[in-house]
N, C-alpha and C positions, 0 to 999 in steps of 0.2 A: 654262506660264509658271513660272519658278522664281525664287524670291527667296532669297538667302542673305546673311548678314551675319556679320562677325567681331566678337565681343563679348569685350572684355578687361577684367577687373577686377583692381585692384591693392590692396595693403595688406591690411586686415582682411577685406574681402570675398573676396579671393583665397584667404586662409587658410581661411576658413569653407567656401568652395566645395569645397576639397580634402578636407574631412572626409567620412567614409564616407556617412552618412545624408543629409548636406546636399547632396552631389553629386547624389544621386538626385532630391531635391526641386528642385535647380537645373535639371537636365535636363528635368524635367517642366514647369517654368516656361518654359523656352526653347521647348519644343514647343508649349505653349499660346500663347505670344507669336507664334510662326511661323504658326500657324493663324489667329490674329487678324489678322496682317499680310496673309495671303492673302485673307481675307474683306474686309478694308478695301480692298485693291487691286481686288477684284472689284466691290465696291459703289461706291467713289468714283472710281477711275481707269479701269476698263474702259469704262464708258459714254462717257468723253471721246474714245475712239478713233473714235466715230461722229459727232462734232460737226464743224462747219465749221473750227474752229481746229486740228483734229488734223493736217492736212496739214503745217502749219508747225511745230507743237509736236513731232511725232514724226518728221518728215522722210520722209514717204511718197514713193514713186516717183511720177513724173508719169504720168498716164493719157493715152492717145491722145485727140486732139480728137474722133475719131469716137465713142469710148466716152463722153466727156462729153456730146456732142450727143445720143446715143441715150438716155442716162439722163435728160437734161433734157426731151427730147421725150416719152418714154414715161411718166416718173414725176414730172417737174416739180421736180426737186431736184438739188443738186450736192454732197450729203453724201459724205465720203470713206468707203470700204469698204462703201458701201451702193449697191446697184443697185435691187432691188425691195424690200429690207428684210427678206427672209426669213432671210438669214444673220445679220443683226444681231439679229433677234428670237430666233433659235435660240441664239445665243451669250449674249445678255443674260438669256434665260429659264432658262438652265442654273443650277441651284442646288447643284451637287455641293460637298461640304465639301472644302477643301484637305487634302492628305495630307502628313504630315511624313516625310521620307526621309533616310537617311544615305548620303552618297556621299563616297568618299575620306576617310572619318573625320569629315566635317562634316555637321551637320544642315542641312536646307533644307526648303522647302515647295514642293509641286507643286500648282499650281492648274490643274485639268483644264478644258479648254474644249471644249464640244461644238460643233464647227464642221462645216460641210458638206464633202463629199468634195473639192470643187475648191479648198479652202483648202490642201490638201496637194499640189497639183500644182506642180512646180517647173520642169521642163524638158519642152518639148513640141516635137516635130519639125513644122516647117512643110511645106507641099506641095513646096517646093524642096529639102527635105532638110536645111536649116540649122536650128539650134536657135532657136526663137522665144523672144523675151523674155517670160517669165512673171513676174509680180510675186509675191513671197513674202508672201502675205496673212497667213499665220499669224504670220510674223515681225513684220509691221506691227501686228497687233492685240495683240501681247504686248510691245511696246516700252514701256519706262518711262524717264522723264526723270530727270536727276540730282536735281531737287527732289523728285520722287515717291519716289525711292529713299531720300533723306534723311528724308522724312516717315515712311515705313514703318519705317525704322531707329529713329527717335525714338520712335515709338509702341511698338515692340518693347522698347526700353530702359525706357520708362515702365511697361509691363506687367510686365517682369521685376523692376524696382525695387520696384514696389508689392507684388508677390508675395513678394519677399525681406523686405520690411519686415513683412509679415503673419506670415511664418514666424519670422524672427529676433528680433523684438521682443516680449518678453512684457510685457504691461501689468499692473501690480500695482494692486490696489484697497486703499485705506486702510480699515483696520478700526477702527471707532470704539470 
């Protein structure tokens, strides 16, 4: 899962960011904010992919009636992306720290997901030789809504602004 955002500062903030030492500090703040956004997504939004509302919220592909019946008969539930619960537990139990990467000159965060092998199966040949429809489970588990994207961007902006205020503002004490 990759989260990227375009951050634009104008006026005095833009002038300060271009200064040599300040640019390094700003880049560090952006990297910290990206990692924080990745952790927030993993903690707050990733678990939502396995709730009942996820099918409508994230627009998952419809599963066959046979798949739904087998899941209900064997495990007694109709949760999306969950059959036995093993993959859900493996994905949600993974606590790898998000990694900041630079691609095409832009910083982004990579949230690694430890998913079972079958999450990476895309096209499979059926017995008749035609390509069978396989749902891209990895795509489904990493989808984010516009509201989630805006929330993550808002928190990144707050983190960066807080960091800039700590660095840029010197507080002076009155000497009596």
